[in-house]
C-alpha positions in Angstrom: 22.9 16.6 -10.5 22.0 17.9 -7.0 20.3 15.8 -4.3 16.9 17.5 -4.8 16.9 16.6 -8.5 18.0 13.0 -7.8 15.4 12.4 -5.1 12.4 14.2 -6.6 13.3 14.3 -10.3 14.8 10.8 -10.9 13.8 8.6 -8.0 10.1 8.9 -8.7 10.6 7.2 -12.1 12.7 4.5 -10.6 10.1 3.8 -7.9 7.2 3.8 -10.4 9.0 1.5 -12.8 9.9 -1.0 -10.1 6.3 -0.8 -8.9 4.8 -1.6 -12.3 7.3 -4.1 -13.6 7.9 -5.8 -10.2 4.2 -6.3 -9.7 3.7 -7.9 -13.1 6.6 -10.3 -12.6 5.5 -11.3 -9.2 2.0 -12.0 -10.3 3.3 -14.1 -13.2 6.0 -16.0 -11.5 4.7 -16.3 -7.9 0.9 -16.1 -8.0 0.4 -18.0 -4.7 2.4 -15.3 -2.9 0.0 -12.6 -4.1 -1.8 -12.4 -0.8 -1.5 -11.4 2.9 -0.7 -14.1 5.5 -3.6 -14.6 7.9 -3.3 -14.6 11.6 -7.0 -14.0 12.4 -7.2 -16.9 14.8 -5.0 -15.0 17.2 -6.3 -11.9 18.9 -9.1 -11.7 16.5 -10.9 -8.7 18.1 -7.8 -6.6 18.1 -7.1 -7.6 14.5 -10.6 -6.7 13.3 -10.6 -3.3 15.1 -7.1 -2.4 13.9 -7.7 -3.6 10.4 -11.0 -1.7 9.9 -9.5 1.5 11.3 -6.3 1.1 9.3 -7.8 0.3 6.0 -10.5 2.9 6.3 -7.9 5.6 7.0 -5.5 4.4 4.3 -8.2 4.3 1.7 -9.3 7.9 2.6 -5.7 9.1 2.4 -5.0 7.4 -0.9 -8.2 8.9 -2.4 -7.3 12.3 -1.1 -3.8 12.2 -2.3 -4.8 10.9 -5.7 -7.5 13.5 -6.3 -5.8 16.3 -4.6 -2.4 16.0 -6.2 -3.3 14.8 -9.7 -6.4 16.9 -10.5 -5.2 19.8 -12.7 -5.2 23.1 -11.0 -7.4 24.5 -13.8 -10.1 22.1 -12.8 -10.2 23.4 -9.2 -10.2 27.0 -10.5 -13.1 26.1 -12.9 -15.1 24.6 -10.0 -14.5 27.8 -7.9 -12.5 26.0 -5.2 -9.8 28.3 -4.0 -6.3 27.1 -3.0 -6.9 28.1 0.6 -10.2 26.1 0.8 -8.5 23.1 -0.8 -5.7 23.4 1.7 -8.0 23.4 4.7 -10.0 20.5 3.3 -6.8 18.5 3.0 -5.8 19.4 6.5 -9.1 18.4 8.1 -9.9 15.3 6.0 -6.2 14.2 5.9 -5.8 14.7 9.6 -8.9 12.7 10.4 -7.9 9.9 8.0 -4.3 9.9 9.3 -5.5 9.6 12.9 -7.7 6.6 12.0 -5.0 4.9 10.1 -2.4 5.5 12.9 -4.7 4.1 15.6 -5.5 1.0 13.5 -1.9 0.5 12.5 -0.8 0.9 16.1 -3.1 -2.0 17.1 -1.9 -4.2 14.2 1.8 -3.4 14.9 1.2 -4.2 18.6 -0.2 -7.6 17.8 2.9 -8.5 15.7 5.4 -7.2 18.2 4.0 -8.2 21.5 2.2 -11.5 20.9 4.9 -14.3 20.8 2.8 -16.6 18.6 2.1 -13.9 16.0 5.6 -12.6 16.1 7.0 -16.1 15.5 4.8 -16.6 12.4 5.4 -13.1 11.0 8.1 -12.5 8.5 10.5 -9.6 8.7 8.8 -8.0 5.7 5.4 -8.1 7.3 6.6 -6.2 10.4 8.9 -3.9 8.5 6.4 -2.7 6.0 3.9 -2.0 8.7 6.5 0.0 10.7 7.4 2.0 7.5 3.7 2.8 7.0 3.4 3.9 10.6 6.4 6.2 10.1 4.9 7.6 7.0 1.6 8.3 8.8 3.5 10.1 11.6 5.3 12.2 9.0 2.1 13.0 7.3 0.5 14.2 10.5 3.6 16.3 11.3 3.0 18.2 8.1 -0.4 19.6 9.4 1.1 22.3 11.7 3.4 23.4 8.8 0.4 23.5 6.4 -1.5 25.7 8.9 1.2 28.3 8.4 0.4 28.4 4.7 -3.4 28.6 4.7 -3.4 30.4 1.3 -2.6 27.0 -0.3 0.6 28.2 -1.9 2.5 25.2 -0.6 -0.2 22.8 -1.8 0.2 24.2 -5.3 3.9 23.3 -5.2 3.1 19.6 -4.5 0.4 19.5 -7.1 2.7 21.0 -9.7 5.5 18.5 -8.7 3.2 15.4 -8.9 1.6 16.4 -12.2 5.0 17.3 -13.6 6.3 13.8 -12.8 3.4 12.1 -14.4 3.5 14.3 -17.5 7.3 13.9 -17.8 7.8 17.7 -17.4 11.4 18.8 -17.1 12.3 20.5 -13.9 9.5 19.1 -11.8 11.8 18.7 -8.8 12.3 22.4 -8.7 8.7 22.9 -7.4 9.6 21.3 -4.1 13.2 22.5 -3.8 12.5 25.0 -1.0 9.7 23.2 1.0 10.2 22.1 4.6 12.3 19.0 5.2 9.3 17.2 6.8 7.4 17.5 3.5 10.5 16.2 1.7 10.9 13.3 4.1 7.2 12.4 3.6 7.5 12.5 -0.2 10.7 10.5 -0.2 9.4 7.8 2.1 6.2 7.6 0.0 8.3 6.9 -3.1 10.2 4.3 -1.2 6.9 2.6 -0.3 6.1 2.4 -4.0 9.5 1.0 -4.6 9.2 -1.9 -2.2 5.5 -2.4 -2.9 5.8 -5.5 -5.2 8.0 -7.3 -2.7 5.7 -7.0 0.3 2.1 -8.0 1.4 0.9 -4.6 0.0 0.4 -6.2 -3.4 -3.0 -7.4 -2.2 -4.2 -3.8 -2.6 -4.0 -4.3 -6.4 -6.2 -7.4 -6.5 -8.6 -6.6 -3.7 -10.9 -4.4 -5.8 -11.1 -7.2 -8.5 -10.9 -10.6 -6.8 -12.8 -9.8 -3.6 -15.9 -8.5 -5.4 -16.3 -11.8 -7.3 -14.3 -14.1 -5.1 -13.9 -17.7 -6.1 -12.4 -20.1 -3.6 -9.7 -22.6 -4.3 -7.6 -24.9 -2.2 -4.3 -26.5 -2.9 -4.3 -30.1 -1.9 -1.1 -32.2 -1.3 -0.6 -35.8 -0.7 2.3 -37.9 0.8 2.3 -40.2 -2.2 4.2 -39.5 -5.4 2.0 -38.3 -8.2 2.6 -38.9 -11.9 4.7 -36.3 -13.6 1.8 -35.0 -15.7 -0.2 -34.4 -12.5 2.7 -32.7 -10.6 3.4 -30.3 -13.5 -0.2 -29.1 -13.5 -2.5 -27.6 -10.9 -4.1 -30.4 -8.8 -7.6 -31.2 -9.8 -10.3 -33.1 -7.9 -10.2 -36.1 -10.3 -6.4 -36.3 -10.1 -6.1 -36.3 -6.4 -9.2 -38.5 -6.0 -7.6 -41.1 -8.2 -4.4 -41.1 -6.1 -6.1 -41.0 -2.7 -9.7 -42.3 -3.1 -10.1 -43.0 0.6 -10.5 -39.3 1.5 -12.2 -36.3 0.0 -9.5 -34.0 -1.5 -11.3 -30.8 -0.7 -11.3 -31.7 3.0 -7.7 -32.8 3.2 -4.9 -30.4 4.2 -1.6 -31.8 5.2 
């Protein structure tokens, strides 16, 4: 097995399997870690600006890649959209979205690296995954000059055939990208790596955001210094249980 087949023929299935199985296991075993740590009290204006730009750009990129790569070529042909037109649309829309995400991500990464308080409360994974995403955005923007050299859309068809071949378990899917520029290959390989580490990072909130945030229900974990009965400790704390142990204070207003 050559390197191209290993990276673009086998590695995608490893990354997707870890993404699916790892996310389910984490949600089942560590539900309270299924979130992003908040630092909004520090440099709030920079956080809001960076977060809005970054998330808007990333959502546009995700939608563009999902529709652009996984929509069958026959559908585009039936709609009368030529490969060249689709290529230029990807360049313009992807470039704009990438620039937004890169600007926002730069602000977010700057907060974590150059504010001592935020840096101290940030985990290695929080900073590392943001740096990886920034690298991926840079690689994606670097593909634009290369794509402009293939305005007929021929290179785009290769990536569409590869992605659809992977999801349909087509043998020899890696052959479609065997001769593309190394920048494209680096972009694809790093994208697969992001899927691989996805369940172990703060990125998992992307899976729950569309569901939980639309019908958000608040909850608060309340702890006490006193020893609770075993039946209470082994179950999620309730208002009545904590009130019975510590009646002098309101449990929903207590955080220790």
